[in-house]
N, C-alpha and C positions, 0 to 999 in steps of 0.2 A: 504494500500500500504506500502511496506517495504521501508526503507531508510538506508543509510550508513552515517557514519561520517568520515570526512577527516580533520585532523588538519592542522594548519597553516604551520608547518614544512613539512608535506607531500605535500601540495599544492606548496610550494616553490621548493621542490625537483622535482616535476613533471614539473614545469615551467623550471627549469634548464636543465632537461633531454631534453625537446622539443627544448629549445633554443640551446642546444649543437648540435642537429641534423639539425634544421631548421633555426637557428638564429631568427631574429625578425619576420620572416614570420609566426611563430606559434601564434603570438598575434591575428591574425585574427581567428584562430581556437578557442582560448580561448574566444574571443568575441562571436563567434557563440555558444559555449557551454553555455555562459551566457544567450543568447537568448532562448535556449532550456530550461534551468533551470527556467528562468523568465516566460516562457509561462504558466506553471502550477500555479505559484504564481499569475499571472495576472488574470487567470480564477477564482481562488478562491476569489480574491479581488473584481472582477466585480460583485459578488453576492450582494454587497452593494456599488453601484456606488457613492452614496453620500459621502462615507468615503473611497473611493478607495485608495488614496495615503496614508492615515493613515493606512489602512490595509496592503498594500504592505510593508510599512515601518516596521510594526509590524512583518510581516512574515520574512523579512530580518534579523531583530534583533533576533527573536526567533530561526532562523536557524543558527545564528552565522556569517552571512556575514558582518554585521556592528554593531558598538556599538550605534551610533546615526546617524540619517538621517533626513534631512529637504528638502521638495519638494516645488518648486514654478513652475510657468508656463514654465520658461526657464532655470532653474538652480536647481541642486541638490547638497547639501552640506553633506558630509559624514565624520564622525570621527570613527576611529577604523575599517577600512576595513581589512578583513582577508587577502587580497592580498598585503598589504603593506609590502615591503622589501626594504632595501637600494638600490637605483638605480639612474642612471642619467636621466632616462625617467620614465613617468607614468607607473604603473604596474597593475592597476585595470581593466584589460581587460574583465574578466567575469562579474564583476559588471557593467561595461559600457554596455555590451550586455543586461544584465537584465534591466537596466534603460531604454534603448531604447525600449525594448519589452514592458515595462510598459506603456510608453507614446504612443506607436503606438496602443496598445490594447485599451487604454482609449479614445484616440482622433479619432481612426479609419482612421488614415492617416500615411504616412511614416514620420519618424523622424531621425535625426542625433544626436548622442551623442558623445561629445568630452570631454575628461578629460583634463581640462585646468590647474589644479593644483593637485599635488599628494603628500601625506604625505611621499611617498617613496623617493621623491626628497628633503625632508627637510621642507616641508610646514606643518603647524599645522593641516591641514585637506585636504580632496580631494574635488575638485569642478568640476562638470560636467555641460557643457552647452548643452541645448536641443534646437534643431532647427527643425521646420517643413520643410518638403521638398515638 
């Protein structure tokens, strides 16, 4: 399968383009993009269920989405998200969609993923809370 590379500057410009047309309503679209992207990663990682979160973390790093990532049952901590850009609000919408997809695929039930802390707002890392629905 072929793939393309998009750099951080291009992602930021795309975000600004969509926000200019749709304001914050586009954040839901970015979240859904993340779900679509995360779906294939989850399928790949499920080939070794015993190391699932280690595998999705490796894929995310390998593809340049994050520099570091740590998973627990109810929280994900990320350093170096490619979606980080100075902002008053969290910006890692695609990554949030991917994380929700990872947990839903692994647990087989609906999940909610909330970005509670974001490096875009001045925090040293991004923190996502995972809740089962």
